[in-house]
C-alpha positions, 0 to 999 in steps of 0.5 A: 551511500547509494540511492537504494539505501535509506538516508539518515533522515528516513532512518531516524523516522523509521527505526523507532517503529521497527521491532527492538533488537534481540539481545539474547542468543546469537548476535542479531544484525542491525536492522539498517543494512538489512532493511536497506538490502530489502529495499534494494531487492524491491527497487531493482526486482533482482533475485534475493540471491543477488543482493549486494554483500554490503548489506549482509548475507542474502539469506539473512535479508530474505529471512528477516523479510519473510519473518517480519511478513509472517509476524505482521510487522510491515502492516503494524508499521504502516498502521502506526505511520498512519496514526502518527500522520493523523496526529500531526495533522498530515492525513487528509480526511476531506477527500479520498481517491480510489483506483485499481491498477494491474500488475503483470506477474512474472513466471516465477510468481506461479506455482505456489503450493496449494494453487493460485486461487488464494494468492491474488493471481488471475488471468485477464486480457493483459495476461497473468497478473494481480490487481491492486485496489488502492485508496489514497488520502487527500494529499495523494499518499497511500491509505489502504490497498487490497490485492486481487486477481488481475481479472477482478473488477474494481467494484467487487473489492470496493467495500473491502477497500473502504473497510480497510485502514481504520486509524486509531486516534487519541482518546476514547471512541472508535478508530476513524475510517470514513472520509468526507467524500470519495472520488473514483472513475466510472468503474465505481459508477454502480448504484449499490456503491453509491447507495452504501456510501450515502448511507454512511454519510460519505459524498460520492464524486463518480461520473456516470457511464454512457448507459446511465442517465446523466447527473445534473450536479456533478463536481467536475472540479473535485473530480480533476483531483483524481490524478493524485491517486494515478500519480501515486500509482506511478510513483509506487510502480517505480519500484520493480517488485511493485510494477512486476510481481515476482512473489508466489505468495500474496502475503509476500507481495502485499508486504512489498506494497506495504513497504513502499507505502510506508516510504511514501509517508517518511517526511521529516515530520514523522521524526518529531511525532515519534519522539513525543 
């Protein structure tokens, strides 16, 4: 088994969350080699046509990735993973970290039918690309993300980021989405952001910019933990299709990021949670 494939432990965690095999009509190939082929393409960044034959036909692999993207399967799996993590006590609500990272877009990412204005593509000083606005929970694992054009500022998508990723909990009541405190860099040091967080009862740990008055009480110890979201960005960008965008459609690129985010949540404790 090569390193791009899922281990038996990972597959035991992931398989109960995937759609059931279709037993009607033409034989439906097993999910495991198809998902392994998808992971191979995401990790290497190679064209879908170059996926090794040991995973199956590349047309089958790509069509299932595209179909599951259109059906929202990847997002449902990620949502379910967060619910299981919360149930197992592995989702830290005490501190959430926010950050943005730019992803350079390959030439093949351009040219989507209908134009790129709705495909999370734009031009910044770094060139043609996409920005991922990322929110990590206290242990440094992905909680939510929002893609945008590469030229967009982090503050412009902060509200959307904080409203994404509600986790349904057992019993009655609304899904949980608010952490105790949010940690971000100076890019989030705007009065509007801090006012809205305080109105929601969320503590703010964001340093002031040089043109702003200094704050007497700033939690520098908690702010040092912000490296957890930066390390998360580094881990996710080990996957070539996250480090460089090849997908024309924003939905396909978001699906790639979602798949990688799911893999960040696949320790063995999920197996026990899914079997309860």
